[in-house]
N, C-alpha and C positions, 0 to 999 in steps of 0.2 A: 331793494325792492323790486318787484316785476310789475309792470302793467299788463294787464288779461284785457283783451277787446273781446267784446259779445258781440257778435255778427246777428243781426236778427234773421231767422229764417222768413224768407216771404213765401205766402203761402196764396194758393190759386182758389182755395177751398176744396170744398169738394167736388167730384167731378160730375156731370149731370147724369140724372139717373134716366130721364126720358128723353132717349134719342132715335130720331125718325128712323128709318132705313132707306136714305136719301138715294142710294145707288139705285135701287129697285127702280125708283119713280122717274116718270117721264119728264122729259126736259119743257121747261114752258116758255114757248117763243113771246117776243114782247108784242103789241098789238102794232098795227099797220102807223099808227100815228108817230112813233120813235122816229128819229132823222138815225140814218145808218151811222153816223158818226157826228162829233161832237162840234157845232160851230162855234168857233170864236173869233173875236176881232183880225187876229193875225190870219185867218181865214177868209174875211172879209175883204181885208186889203190885200189880199194876194194879188200879184200882177202879172203873173204869167213868167217869173223871174224864178225857177224851179233848180235849176242844174248849177252846180258849182263849176268855177273856170280857174285852177291853180296852175301859177307859172312862177319857175324859178327865176329872179331878176337879179340884176346887183343893185347892193346898198344904195348905190348914188341914184340910179333908176328909180328906186321905190321913193327915193326921200323927195327926188324931183316930182313923181306922179303925185304923190301924198302934199306936195307944196301947191301945184297946181290945181287939185280940187280942193283944196282949202282954199287957195286965194279966188278961184271963181264959184266957190259955194256948190259944189258937185258931189255927189255920190261918187264910187270908185265906177259901179257899172255905167252911171252916166258918160263920164269921161273915156271910158272904154268903148262903149257906143258912139261916141262922137269921132274918137281916134278911128274905127273902122269905117264908119261912113264918109270921111274924109279920105281914107285911103284908096274907097271905092270910086271915087271918082277920079283919082288919077288916071295918067294915060301909063302905057306898059312902059316908055322910057322914063316916066316921072316914078313909077313904081321901084323899077330896075336901080335906077339910082342911089335911093332913100334905100334900098335892101342892100344893095355893095357899100354904102356908109356905115351903116350899121354895124354888118360883119364886118368893117374894117374895124371899127373901134371893139367891137366885142366878137372875136372868132368863136363860133361854136364849138364845144368841146366834140362834137361828131357833126357829121355831114349825111344826111340821107341823099343816096345814090338815085339820080334819076333814072325812070324806066324807059 
Protein backbone atom coordinates (compact mmCIF):
# COMPACT_ATOMS: atom_id res chain seq x y z
CA UNK A 1 0.00 0.00 0.00
CA UNK A 2 1.44 3.34 -1.01
CA UNK A 3 1.01 6.42 1.08
CA UNK A 4 0.72 9.70 -0.63
CA UNK A 5 1.16 12.98 1.08
CA UNK A 6 -0.78 15.88 -0.20
CA UNK A 7 1.04 19.17 0.12
CA UNK A 8 -1.08 22.24 0.44
CA UNK A 9 -0.18 25.08 -1.83
CA UNK A 10 0.13 28.29 0.10
CA UNK A 11 -1.25 31.26 -1.68
CA UNK A 12 -0.58 34.89 -1.02
CA UNK A 13 -3.81 35.77 -2.67
CA UNK A 14 -4.36 37.89 -5.70
CA UNK A 15 -1.78 40.59 -6.43
CA UNK A 16 -2.81 44.13 -5.54
CA UNK A 17 -4.45 46.10 -8.30
CA UNK A 18 -4.08 49.57 -6.77
CA UNK A 19 -0.32 50.08 -7.07
CA UNK A 20 1.08 53.58 -6.70
CA UNK A 21 3.97 54.79 -8.75
CA UNK A 22 6.34 55.19 -5.73
CA UNK A 23 9.54 55.55 -7.69
CA UNK A 24 8.40 58.77 -9.32
CA UNK A 25 7.18 60.38 -6.09
CA UNK A 26 9.51 62.61 -4.02
CA UNK A 27 10.89 61.32 -0.72
CA UNK A 28 9.30 62.70 2.40
CA UNK A 29 11.90 63.72 4.99
CA UNK A 30 11.13 63.30 8.70
CA UNK A 31 10.18 66.37 10.66
CA UNK A 32 12.82 68.18 12.75
CA UNK A 33 11.53 66.60 15.99
CA UNK A 34 12.88 63.13 15.21
CA UNK A 35 16.21 62.11 16.79
CA UNK A 36 18.86 61.25 14.17
CA UNK A 37 19.38 57.87 15.86
CA UNK A 38 17.59 55.70 18.36
CA UNK A 39 18.61 56.40 21.96
CA UNK A 40 18.56 53.28 24.09
CA UNK A 41 19.83 52.39 27.56
CA UNK A 42 23.19 51.21 26.21
CA UNK A 43 23.80 54.62 24.68
CA UNK A 44 22.90 56.32 27.94
CA UNK A 45 25.30 54.06 29.87
CA UNK A 46 28.15 54.69 27.45
CA UNK A 47 31.33 55.58 29.33
CA UNK A 48 33.77 56.37 26.53
CA UNK A 49 35.09 52.81 26.22
CA UNK A 50 34.32 52.27 22.55
CA UNK A 51 37.53 50.70 21.23
CA UNK A 52 38.61 47.08 21.29
CA UNK A 53 41.91 45.99 22.80
CA UNK A 54 42.83 42.46 21.80
CA UNK A 55 46.05 40.74 22.82
CA UNK A 56 47.35 37.22 22.53
CA UNK A 57 48.41 35.91 25.93
CA UNK A 58 49.29 32.54 27.38
CA UNK A 59 46.59 30.43 28.99
CA UNK A 60 48.33 30.79 32.37
CA UNK A 61 48.29 34.58 32.14
CA UNK A 62 44.64 34.66 31.08
CA UNK A 63 43.68 32.41 34.00
CA UNK A 64 45.71 34.50 36.45
CA UNK A 65 44.19 37.71 35.05
CA UNK A 66 40.64 36.36 35.36
CA UNK A 67 41.28 35.09 38.91
CA UNK A 68 42.55 38.52 40.02
CA UNK A 69 39.61 40.30 38.40
CA UNK A 70 37.08 37.91 40.00
CA UNK A 71 38.77 38.02 43.42
CA UNK A 72 38.79 41.83 43.52
CA UNK A 73 35.38 42.16 41.80
CA UNK A 74 36.88 44.09 38.88
CA UNK A 75 35.90 44.19 35.26
CA UNK A 76 38.66 43.48 32.75
CA UNK A 77 38.99 47.10 31.67
CA UNK A 78 39.35 48.18 35.31
CA UNK A 79 42.23 45.76 35.92
CA UNK A 80 43.97 46.81 32.70
CA UNK A 81 43.55 50.49 33.59
CA UNK A 82 44.89 49.93 37.12
CA UNK A 83 47.91 48.04 35.78
CA UNK A 84 48.64 50.79 33.27
CA UNK A 85 48.40 53.47 35.94
CA UNK A 86 50.79 51.56 38.19
CA UNK A 87 53.22 50.95 35.32
CA UNK A 88 53.33 54.67 34.52
CA UNK A 89 54.30 55.44 38.15
CA UNK A 90 57.42 53.25 37.99
CA UNK A 91 60.89 54.65 37.48
CA UNK A 92 62.78 53.88 34.29
CA UNK A 93 64.94 51.31 36.08
CA UNK A 94 61.90 49.54 37.59
CA UNK A 95 60.19 49.40 34.18
CA UNK A 96 63.29 47.94 32.54
CA UNK A 97 63.62 45.31 35.29
CA UNK A 98 59.98 44.26 34.95
CA UNK A 99 60.11 44.09 31.15
CA UNK A 100 63.36 42.09 31.33
CA UNK A 101 61.72 39.58 33.70
CA UNK A 102 58.60 39.30 31.51
CA UNK A 103 60.69 38.71 28.38
CA UNK A 104 62.81 36.14 30.21
CA UNK A 105 59.69 34.15 31.13
CA UNK A 106 57.91 34.68 27.80
CA UNK A 107 60.30 35.45 24.95
CA UNK A 108 58.50 37.30 22.15
CA UNK A 109 57.98 35.49 18.87
CA UNK A 110 59.53 38.45 17.07
CA UNK A 111 61.37 41.54 18.14
CA UNK A 112 60.75 45.02 16.75
CA UNK A 113 64.09 46.61 15.94
CA UNK A 114 64.67 49.94 17.70
CA UNK A 115 65.03 52.98 15.45
